[in-house]
C-alpha positions as CSV (number, residue, x, y, z in Angstrom):
1,M,20.5,-6.0,4.9
2,A,21.4,-6.2,1.3
3,V,22.4,-3.0,-0.5
4,Q,19.6,-3.4,-3.1
5,E,17.0,-3.7,-0.3
6,R,18.4,-0.5,1.4
7,E,18.1,1.4,-1.9
8,K,14.5,0.3,-2.2
9,S,13.4,1.0,1.4
10,G,16.1,3.2,3.0
11,L,16.7,6.9,2.7
12,N,17.5,6.6,-1.0
13,A,13.9,5.5,-1.6
14,I,12.7,8.9,-0.4
15,I,12.9,11.0,-3.6
16,G,13.3,14.7,-3.4
17,E,15.6,17.6,-2.7
18,S,13.2,20.1,-1.2
19,E,14.0,21.7,2.2
20,A,11.1,19.7,3.8
21,V,12.4,16.4,2.5
22,V,16.0,17.2,3.5
23,K,14.8,18.0,7.0
24,M,12.7,14.8,7.2
25,K,15.6,12.7,6.1
26,A,17.8,14.2,8.8
27,Q,15.1,13.3,11.4
28,I,15.0,9.7,10.1
29,Q,18.8,9.4,10.5
30,Q,18.6,10.9,14.1
31,V,16.0,8.5,15.3
32,A,17.4,5.5,13.4
33,A,20.6,5.9,15.4
34,T,18.6,4.9,18.5
35,D,17.5,1.3,19.0
36,D,14.2,1.4,20.9
37,T,12.7,4.9,20.6
38,T,9.1,4.9,19.6
39,V,8.3,7.0,16.5
40,L,5.1,8.7,15.5
41,I,4.8,9.6,11.8
42,V,2.1,12.2,11.0
43,G,1.0,13.0,7.5
44,E,-1.9,13.3,5.1
45,T,-3.1,10.3,3.1
46,G,-0.8,9.5,0.2
47,T,2.3,11.2,1.5
48,G,4.3,8.1,2.0
49,K,4.2,7.4,5.8
50,E,5.1,3.7,5.4
51,L,8.1,4.6,3.2
52,V,9.3,6.8,6.1
53,A,8.7,3.9,8.6
54,R,10.7,1.5,6.4
55,A,13.5,4.1,6.1
56,V,13.7,4.3,9.9
57,H,13.9,0.5,10.0
58,C,16.5,0.2,7.2
59,E,18.8,2.9,8.6
60,S,18.8,1.4,12.1
61,D,20.6,-1.5,13.7
62,R,17.4,-3.4,13.4
63,A,17.7,-3.5,9.6
64,G,18.6,-7.2,9.6
65,G,15.4,-8.0,11.5
66,P,11.8,-8.2,10.2
67,F,9.6,-5.2,9.3
68,V,5.9,-6.0,10.0
69,A,3.3,-3.5,8.7
70,V,-0.2,-3.5,10.2
71,N,-3.2,-1.5,9.2
72,C,-4.9,-0.9,12.5
73,S,-8.2,0.2,11.0
74,A,-8.6,-3.2,9.3
75,I,-8.5,-5.3,12.5
76,P,-11.8,-6.0,14.2
77,G,-11.7,-5.6,18.0
78,N,-12.6,-9.2,18.7
79,L,-9.5,-10.3,16.7
80,F,-7.1,-7.9,18.3
81,E,-5.5,-10.2,20.8
82,S,-5.0,-13.1,18.4
83,A,-3.7,-10.8,15.7
84,F,-1.2,-8.9,17.9
85,F,-0.3,-11.5,20.5
86,G,-0.9,-14.8,18.6
87,H,-2.7,-17.9,19.9
88,K,-2.1,-21.4,20.9
89,K,-3.6,-24.4,19.2
90,G,-7.1,-25.1,20.5
91,A,-7.5,-21.6,22.1
92,F,-10.7,-21.1,20.2
93,T,-12.7,-22.6,17.3
94,D,-10.6,-22.9,14.2
95,A,-7.4,-22.4,16.1
96,N,-5.9,-25.6,14.5
97,T,-2.3,-24.6,15.0
98,D,-0.1,-22.2,17.0
99,Q,0.0,-18.8,15.5
100,K,2.5,-16.0,16.1
101,G,1.0,-12.5,16.5
102,Y,2.4,-9.3,15.0
103,F,4.7,-8.6,18.0
104,E,6.4,-12.0,17.8
105,Q,6.6,-11.8,14.1
106,A,8.5,-8.4,14.5
107,D,10.8,-9.6,17.3
108,G,14.2,-8.2,16.7
109,G,12.9,-5.7,14.2
110,T,10.2,-3.0,13.7
111,L,6.4,-3.1,14.0
112,F,4.7,-0.5,11.9
113,L,1.2,0.4,13.1
114,D,-0.5,2.4,10.4
115,E,-3.7,4.3,11.0
116,I,-3.1,4.1,14.8
117,G,-5.8,6.8,15.3
118,D,-8.5,4.4,14.2
119,M,-7.8,1.9,16.9
120,S,-10.6,1.5,19.5
121,L,-10.1,2.6,23.1
122,E,-10.2,-1.0,24.3
123,M,-7.5,-2.0,21.8
124,Q,-5.5,1.1,22.9
125,V,-5.4,-0.1,26.5
126,R,-4.0,-3.5,25.5
127,L,-1.4,-1.9,23.2
128,L,-0.2,0.5,25.9
129,R,0.2,-2.4,28.3
130,T,2.4,-4.3,25.8
131,L,4.5,-1.3,25.0
132,E,5.2,-0.7,28.7
133,E,5.8,-4.3,29.7
134,R,7.5,-5.4,26.5
135,C,6.0,-8.8,26.7
136,I,2.9,-10.6,25.3
137,R,0.8,-13.5,26.3
138,P,-0.7,-15.5,23.3
139,V,-4.4,-16.3,23.6
140,G,-4.8,-19.7,25.3
141,S,-1.3,-19.6,26.9
142,G,-0.4,-19.0,30.5
143,D,3.1,-18.0,29.7
144,E,4.4,-14.5,28.9
145,I,6.9,-14.0,26.0
146,A,9.4,-11.1,26.0
147,V,9.5,-9.3,22.7
148,D,12.3,-6.9,21.4
149,V,10.4,-4.6,19.0
150,R,10.6,-1.0,18.0
151,V,7.2,0.4,17.4
152,V,6.7,3.0,14.6
153,A,3.1,4.3,14.4
154,A,1.5,6.5,11.8
155,T,-1.7,8.6,11.5
156,N,-3.3,11.1,9.2
157,R,-5.4,12.4,12.1
158,A,-4.6,15.1,14.7
159,L,-4.1,12.8,17.7
160,A,-3.8,15.7,20.1
161,A,-7.4,16.7,19.1
162,A,-8.5,13.1,19.4
163,V,-7.1,13.1,23.0
164,R,-9.2,16.2,23.8
165,E,-12.3,14.6,22.3
166,G,-11.8,11.4,24.3
167,T,-11.3,9.1,21.3
168,F,-7.6,8.5,21.9
169,R,-5.9,7.8,25.2
170,E,-3.6,10.5,26.5
171,D,-1.2,8.0,28.0
172,L,-0.9,6.1,24.8
173,Y,-0.4,9.3,22.8
174,Y,2.6,10.3,24.9
175,R,3.9,6.8,24.8
176,L,3.9,6.9,21.0
177,N,4.8,10.5,20.5
178,V,8.4,10.1,21.8
179,F,9.9,11.2,18.4
180,A,7.5,12.7,15.8
181,I,8.2,12.9,12.1
182,Q,6.0,15.2,10.0
183,V,5.7,14.0,6.4
184,P,5.1,17.0,4.2
185,P,2.2,17.0,1.7
186,L,3.2,17.4,-2.0
187,R,1.9,21.0,-2.1
188,E,4.7,21.9,0.3
189,R,7.4,20.2,-1.8
190,V,6.4,21.2,-5.3
191,G,10.0,21.3,-6.4
192,D,10.1,17.5,-6.0
193,V,7.2,16.8,-8.3
194,L,9.4,16.2,-11.4
195,F,12.0,14.3,-9.5
196,L,9.2,11.9,-8.3
197,A,7.5,11.7,-11.7
198,R,10.8,10.8,-13.4
199,H,11.6,8.2,-10.8
200,F,8.2,6.6,-11.1
201,L,8.3,6.6,-14.9
202,S,11.7,4.9,-14.8
203,D,10.3,2.1,-12.6
204,Y,7.2,1.6,-14.8
205,A,9.3,1.6,-18.0
206,R,11.3,-1.2,-16.6
207,D,8.3,-3.1,-15.3
208,L,6.3,-2.7,-18.5
209,Q,9.4,-3.2,-20.7
210,K,8.6,-0.1,-22.7
211,P,11.1,2.5,-24.2
212,L,9.7,5.4,-22.3
213,M,12.1,8.4,-22.6
214,G,10.7,10.9,-20.1
215,F,8.2,13.7,-20.2
216,S,7.6,16.3,-22.9
217,R,7.9,20.0,-21.9
218,A,4.1,20.3,-22.0
219,A,3.8,17.3,-19.7
220,E,6.3,18.6,-17.3
221,A,4.5,22.0,-17.2
222,L,1.2,20.3,-16.5
223,L,2.7,18.2,-13.7
224,Q,4.3,21.3,-12.1
225,K,1.0,23.3,-12.0
226,Q,-1.2,20.3,-11.1
227,V,-2.7,20.2,-7.6
228,F,-2.4,16.8,-6.0
229,P,-4.9,16.4,-3.1
230,G,-4.0,12.7,-3.1
231,N,-0.3,13.7,-2.7
232,V,2.5,11.4,-3.9
233,R,0.2,8.4,-4.3
234,M,-2.0,10.4,-6.7
235,L,1.1,11.5,-8.7
236,K,2.4,7.9,-8.9
237,N,-1.0,6.6,-10.1
238,A,-1.1,9.3,-12.8
239,V,2.4,8.4,-14.0
240,E,1.5,4.7,-14.0
241,R,-1.6,5.2,-16.2
242,A,0.4,7.4,-18.6
243,A,3.1,4.7,-18.8
244,I,0.5,2.1,-19.7
245,L,-1.2,4.3,-22.3
246,C,1.9,5.6,-24.0
247,G,3.3,3.4,-26.7
248,G,6.9,4.6,-26.2
249,G,9.0,7.7,-26.4
250,E,8.0,10.8,-24.4
251,I,5.0,11.0,-22.1
252,D,2.9,14.0,-23.4
253,A,0.4,16.1,-21.6
254,D,-2.4,14.3,-23.3
255,D,-1.2,11.0,-21.7
256,L,-1.7,12.4,-18.2
257,S,-5.0,12.0,-16.4
258,F,-5.4,12.8,-12.7
259,E,-8.8,11.2,-12.2
260,L,-8.8,7.7,-13.5
261,F,-12.4,6.6,-13.2
262,E,-15.4,6.9,-10.9
263,I,-15.9,4.0,-8.6
264,G,-17.8,3.8,-5.3
265,P,-21.2,3.2,-3.7
266,G,-24.1,4.3,-5.8
267,G,-22.3,3.7,-9.1
268,D,-24.1,1.5,-11.7
269,R,-21.0,0.1,-13.2
270,G,-19.7,-3.3,-12.1
271,F,-16.1,-4.4,-12.3
272,E,-16.5,-5.8,-15.9
273,Q,-18.1,-2.5,-17.1
274,M,-15.2,-0.5,-15.6
275,V,-12.7,-2.8,-17.3
276,Q,-14.5,-2.3,-20.6
277,R,-14.3,1.5,-20.2
278,L,-10.6,1.5,-19.5
279,S,-9.9,-1.0,-22.4
280,G,-11.5,1.6,-24.6
281,D,-8.4,3.7,-23.8
282,Q,-6.3,1.1,-25.6
283,M,-5.2,-0.6,-22.4
284,S,-4.9,-4.4,-22.4
285,L,-7.4,-6.4,-20.3
286,S,-4.8,-7.3,-17.7
287,A,-3.6,-3.7,-17.5
288,C,-7.2,-2.5,-17.0
289,E,-7.8,-5.0,-14.2
290,R,-4.6,-4.3,-12.5
291,T,-5.2,-0.5,-12.6
292,L,-8.7,-0.9,-11.2
293,L,-7.5,-3.1,-8.4
294,R,-4.7,-0.7,-7.4
295,E,-7.0,2.2,-7.5
296,A,-9.7,0.5,-5.4
297,L,-7.0,-0.6,-2.8
298,R,-5.6,2.9,-2.8
299,R,-8.9,4.5,-2.1
300,T,-9.7,2.1,0.7
301,E,-6.1,2.2,2.1
302,G,-5.7,-1.5,1.6
303,N,-9.0,-2.7,3.1
304,Q,-9.9,-5.7,0.9
305,V,-13.5,-5.9,2.1
306,Q,-14.1,-2.2,1.1
307,A,-12.2,-2.5,-2.1
308,A,-14.3,-5.5,-3.2
309,A,-17.4,-3.6,-2.4
310,L,-16.2,-0.6,-4.5
311,L,-15.6,-3.0,-7.4
312,D,-18.8,-4.9,-7.0
313,I,-17.0,-8.3,-6.7
314,S,-16.6,-10.7,-3.8
315,R,-13.6,-10.6,-1.5
316,M,-12.6,-14.1,-2.8
317,V,-12.5,-12.8,-6.4
318,L,-10.6,-9.7,-5.3
319,R,-7.9,-11.8,-3.6
320,S,-7.7,-14.1,-6.6
321,K,-7.1,-11.1,-8.9
322,M,-4.7,-9.5,-6.4
323,K,-2.6,-12.7,-6.4
324,R,-2.7,-12.9,-10.2
325,Y,-1.3,-9.4,-10.5
326,G,1.2,-9.6,-7.7
327,L,-0.7,-7.3,-5.3
328,L,-0.8,-9.7,-2.4
């Protein structure tokens, strides 16, 4: 793996010097030294679980192989086998070509299963069988294919409680929970807030090509006392909006906002009305649209159907705009 890619996705991509982060990085290094150990990443929404999964991959001997990320909550049960195991041409209506599933796509690398706690019991049975047998059978094929994949799963739920409630299989829980990594919420690593904010601002200054010189003392004080229920993702979004609004120089406290806008079912504003509202804050049309898209996708954890509904646009329009702004 290239050095630049390791810097973007390896341990160096996890910003912070708090005790909790140092401990987590040590755990990542420990499990990355193994080749096949299954990893379960647990943490609240917005803490950076996928970043941790990518670090496990990048620091391991599998770094040269693929990293395939899957949002389990976004896959309907009737599409599970085709999505995970692939299908052969003619296996069902519209199966016009052979298609590799997630396991084959990740062969030689890492398969990241996000929101594993949202997987149905029926899907859990099929996943467990694959983890134990380390082979898959594409839909419409009589042949089994061996796969060499490390599985890293993540959840924001208490899976042990889900096992007791009967919504998560106990055998799958123990199969996944071989090595657990707890991702700390931002409230447990408050000393990292400014490190993170400065890192994000540097990235946005480069992307926006703006001469942003850091945060004023008032802005830093506000960041340090702010509560972030949305964790690192919430902080990152606040810094992004401030970077868009600020003409240059230092980000001041007035540039920081921790609730961008109200969107959701029951609202009477369509997408265009929300764009007009943000453009009133001196944001360009393209910046407004991109900010709205990112926020809707954040709130729905990447579910495009739900994001389109929040923004009152069709999924086709959503995907078109995502492609335009490099979000696909």
